[in-house]
C-alpha positions in Angstrom: 23.9 0.6 -11.5 24.1 2.8 -8.4 21.0 4.8 -8.4 23.1 7.7 -6.5 25.0 8.2 -9.7 23.6 11.0 -12.0 22.4 10.0 -15.4 25.3 11.9 -16.9 27.7 9.7 -14.9 25.9 6.6 -15.8 26.2 7.4 -19.5 30.1 7.9 -19.0 30.4 4.7 -17.1 28.5 2.8 -19.8 30.6 4.4 -22.6 33.7 3.2 -20.9 32.6 -0.2 -19.9 31.6 -1.2 -23.4 34.5 0.6 -25.2 36.5 -1.8 -27.3 40.3 -2.1 -27.2 40.6 -0.2 -30.5 38.2 2.5 -29.3 40.2 2.8 -26.2 43.4 3.1 -28.2 42.0 5.8 -30.6 40.7 7.8 -27.6 44.1 7.8 -26.0 45.8 8.7 -29.4 43.3 11.7 -29.6 44.2 12.9 -26.1 47.8 12.7 -26.8 47.4 14.5 -30.2 45.7 17.3 -28.4 48.5 17.4 -25.7 51.2 17.5 -28.4 49.6 20.2 -30.2 49.1 22.3 -27.0 52.8 21.8 -26.2 54.0 23.2 -29.4 54.4 20.0 -31.4 53.7 19.9 -35.2 51.9 16.8 -36.0 53.0 15.3 -39.3 51.3 11.9 -39.5 48.9 9.7 -37.6 49.1 6.0 -37.7 51.9 5.8 -40.2 52.3 2.2 -41.8 55.2 0.6 -43.1 54.2 -3.1 -44.1 52.4 -4.6 -41.2 54.0 -2.2 -38.8 52.6 1.2 -37.4 53.7 4.0 -35.3 50.9 6.2 -33.8 52.0 9.7 -34.1 54.9 11.4 -36.0 55.5 14.9 -35.0 58.2 17.8 -34.9 59.4 19.3 -31.7 61.8 22.1 -32.5 64.4 20.4 -35.0 63.7 16.9 -33.6 61.5 14.3 -35.4 59.4 12.6 -32.8 58.1 9.0 -33.2 55.4 8.6 -30.6 53.7 5.3 -29.4 50.5 5.8 -27.4 49.6 2.8 -24.9 46.0 3.4 -23.4 44.3 1.5 -20.8 41.3 1.7 -18.6 41.4 0.7 -15.0 41.6 -1.9 -13.5 45.1 -2.4 -15.0 47.5 -5.3 -14.6 50.4 -3.2 -15.4 51.3 0.4 -16.3 50.6 0.9 -20.1 54.1 2.0 -21.2 55.4 -1.4 -20.0 53.6 -3.0 -22.9 56.4 -1.8 -25.4 58.4 -4.7 -25.9 61.9 -5.0 -27.3 60.3 -6.5 -30.5 58.0 -3.7 -30.9 60.9 -1.2 -30.5 62.7 -3.0 -33.5 59.4 -2.6 -35.4 59.3 0.9 -34.7 62.9 1.6 -35.8 61.9 -0.1 -39.4 58.8 2.3 -39.4 60.9 5.3 -38.6 63.7 4.4 -41.1 61.0 4.1 -43.8 59.4 7.4 -42.7 62.5 9.4 -42.9 63.5 7.8 -46.3 60.1 8.4 -47.8 59.8 12.0 -46.6 63.6 12.8 -47.4 64.3 13.7 -43.6 67.3 11.3 -43.1 69.4 14.0 -41.5 66.9 15.0 -38.9 67.6 14.0 -35.2 65.1 11.4 -34.3 63.8 10.3 -30.9 61.1 7.8 -29.7 58.6 8.8 -27.0 56.0 6.6 -25.3 52.8 8.3 -24.1 51.1 6.3 -21.4 47.3 7.2 -21.0 44.8 6.1 -18.3 41.1 6.7 -18.9 39.1 6.4 -16.0 35.4 5.6 -15.8 34.4 8.9 -14.4 36.1 10.6 -17.4 39.4 11.6 -15.7 42.3 11.2 -18.0 46.0 11.0 -17.0 48.9 11.1 -19.5 52.5 10.3 -18.7 55.0 11.3 -21.3 58.2 9.3 -21.7 60.6 11.5 -23.7 63.4 9.8 -25.7 62.1 6.6 -24.0 64.2 4.2 -26.0 66.7 4.3 -28.8 68.4 1.8 -31.2 71.1 1.0 -28.5 69.0 1.6 -25.5 66.6 -0.2 -23.3 63.2 1.2 -22.3 63.5 3.7 -19.5 60.4 3.3 -17.4 61.4 5.6 -14.5 61.2 8.9 -16.4 58.3 10.9 -17.4 55.5 13.0 -15.6 51.8 12.7 -15.2 49.5 15.5 -16.4 45.8 15.3 -16.0 43.1 16.6 -18.4 
């Protein structure tokens, strides 16, 4: 390791170098949860499961029920995290959302599906890109919308 780096920087680098895929995902979800709460969302559920399928976060924003999928990566990346939401995954998210609204008796609430793309850099910088209303039952993933926000 570069001796010019401070011991604090070295600890951060080691933390991210050895972070498992699951730990990386959980770190991204934690950042997005904090972002949502700071932007007025009311968190209802984390990691809501229906059978083998799961959606990361379920929240209310105003009168809309938001199902949020968080995709987190650490550089170097082969492709942007949000591009890892396939059509098959979208179909599974619809099933999970249907189960949620039925179970919680919220079938008449407007629903939307958001994607949060999170990049966690070794030096500790975190970037979050929010794709609001990223896809719907009759839509395709819209990858050219959103904005970056650094923490």
